[in-house]
N, C-alpha and C positions, 0 to 999 in steps of 0.2 A: 572226540565229538566236537563239532564246529557249532558253537553257540552264537549268540548275538554279538556282532562286532561293534565296538565303540570307537569313535573317531575323535581325535583331539587335533584341532587346527589352531596354530599359533603357539607362542611360548609365554609371552607376558600378558597379552590380551587373547584369551583362549575361548574357542567354542568347543563344547563337548556334544557330539551328536549321538543320540540314542545310548544313554549310559548303561542300558541293559537291565537284567533282572535284579530284584531286591535280595542280593546276596552280600552279606556283611564283608566277607573277604575281598570281594570285587570292589565294593565301595571304598574300602580302606586302600586298596591298590590304586584306584583312580585318584583318591585324595592325595596320596603320596606323590603321584606323578604330577599333580597340579600344584604342589606345595609352594613353588616360587612364583606362580602366576599372580599378577596384580588384579586382573579383571577376568571373571569366568562367567560364561553364559552356557546353560544347558539347553540344548535344542532337541525337540522330539519330532520325529517324522510322523508318529501316531501313538495312540495311547495303550497299545497292547502291553501286557505286563512284562514280556520278555525284552521290550525296548524301553519302557518307561518306569518299570518297577523301582529301579535304583535312584530315580530322579529326586524324590524328596529327601532321601538319606544323604545323597551327595550334596545337595543344596545346603542342608543343615551342617554337614561336615566342613564345607568350604566357604559358605557364604555366597555361593553362586546365585545368579538370577536364573529363573526357570521360564523358558519360552516354549509354547506348545500350541497345537491346533485348537480351534475353538471348543471342541467337545471334551477336551481333557479336564478331568477333575482330580486334584490331589486327594489322597486318602483322608477320611474324616479324622479330625483331631490334628491335622498337619497345618501348622501356621505358616503358610507359604503364599506369596503373591505370585500369580502366574500371568505373564504377559502373553497375549494372544498373537500368534503369527498369522499373517495373511499374505496372499499373492503379491509379489513385488517388494515385500519388505526386505531390508538389508540388515545383516548382522555383521558388525565389524570384528575383525581379528587383525593381529599384526602380520598376517600372511595374506591379507586381502579380504574383501567383503564376501559374505555368503548371501546370495539372493534367494528368497523364498519362492518356491514353485508349487502350485496346487496340482496334485496328481491323484485324484480320487479313484477308487476302485477296490483296492484291498480294504480300505476303510473309507467312510464318506468324506473325511477331511484329511486324508493322507497328504503329507508334504514331502518335497525334496528340497535339497539345498545346492544351489549352483555356485561352485567356486570358479568364478569367471576367469581369474588369472591363471588357474591351473587347467582350464578347459575340462573340469571334472564335475560330476554330479553325484551327490549322495542320495540314493534312491530308496532307502528303507526296504520295504518288501514289495516294491513294484515288480522287480525281478530278483532272482537269486543268483549267486555265483556259480551254482551248479543246477543241472536239470533244465526243464522247459516249462515249469508251471509254478504258480504261487496260489495261495488261498484267495479265491474270489467267490464269495457267497454271503457276505455280511448283510446286505440290504438290497431291496428291489431297485433295479437300475444300475447296480454295480458293474455289470458286464459292459454296458455301453460306456460308462465312465472309464472303466479300465482300458478298453480299446482306444478311447480318445486320449487317455494319458500316455499310452505307448506312442501314439502319433506325436503328441506334444513333446515328449522327451526326444524322440528321433529328430524332430525339427531343430533341436538345439545344436546338433552336430558337435557334441563334446567328444573328447578323446578317450575318456575312461568313466565308467560307472562304478561307484562304490556301494554295493548292496550291504544290508545289515546281516546277511547270512551268506557265507561263502566268500571266495577270493574276489579281488577286483576284476572287472570285465574290460578288457582292452579292445574289444571289437563290438562296440555298442550296437551298431546297425544290425549285425548278424544275430545278436542275442535278442534284441527287440523284435526282429522279424520272426525268430523261432518261437518266442512267447506268443506273438500274435497268431501265427499259424496254429499253434496248439489250441488256443482258445477258440478259434474259428472251427477247427476240427471237432472239438468237444461239443460246440453248438450243433454241428451237423449230426453228430452221434445222438444227441438228445432229440433233435428233430426226427431222425429216422426211427428211433425207438418209439417215440410217441405215435408216429404214423403207423407203425406196425402193431402197436399195442395201445390203442386209444383209451382203453379202460384202466390202464395201469396207473397207480399213483406214483409219487416222486420217489418213494422208497423202493418200489419195484423197478422203476426205471433206473435208479442208481445201481441196483444189483445187476441189471443187464449191461450197464455201461462200465462199471468199475469191477465187475466180477461178483459172483454170488457169495463169495466168502469174505465180505468186507468185515474187518475187525469191529467188534461191537463199539469200541471207543470212537470209530470213524464214521459210524452210520449217520449220526446227526450232521456231520460236516458234508458227507456225500449227498444227503438229502438236500441240504441248503444249497449246495452247488447246482444240483439239478433244478431246484426251485427258481433260482435266479436266472438260469439258462432258459427255462420255460417262460419266465416273465419277459426276458429279452426277445425271444422268438415271437411271443404274443404281441409285443409292442411293435415289432417289425411288420407283422401282418396288418396291424391297425394303420401304420404309416403308409404302407403300400396301397 
């Protein structure tokens, strides 16, 4: 099983990107790998538990600083100071600076980290190392944000994308194009289903689009995906 990937950049002055879930064995392994580092900064692309869960424990084990998007809140009872990351900020490592890039869509304040010297971008859950879709359904307006973020990343012309799930992507333009096409095709499916069945609610539309046998644990996510697609389509109609 391919879980969340954690990236360590630098040896003495290290950035740890997305330390992963709150699993003690994983935290101990990261702490051991960081044992000789003089300065450690933990960076979060977003606050989902599979990316950020280990951050408080790793910070406490290593004395690392914790840097995160504005919405991130450490667990209650955790005595940690969190530095807020914003667009254009620079995080130093002994392998070069990482430049903060705002790429909302998967979450409202999702971030990426541009390793300029390596022409690489750590993209979190913007795209995955496999497949052609990621979760887009967290808030109204996320579809527009997501499409804009794909365009923004494509304009960087980096050589490699490092997603937090799956292997590195050595053909960024192809992958970004594939994800964009999938999202636009999904929007068209929602548009067509609503046109054919104007009285259907979002759960019924999700069944038409994703199949009538959606596992119960995915019904909520499928509904949310359709809800944000409908919101996007409605906003397009208003702007037109």
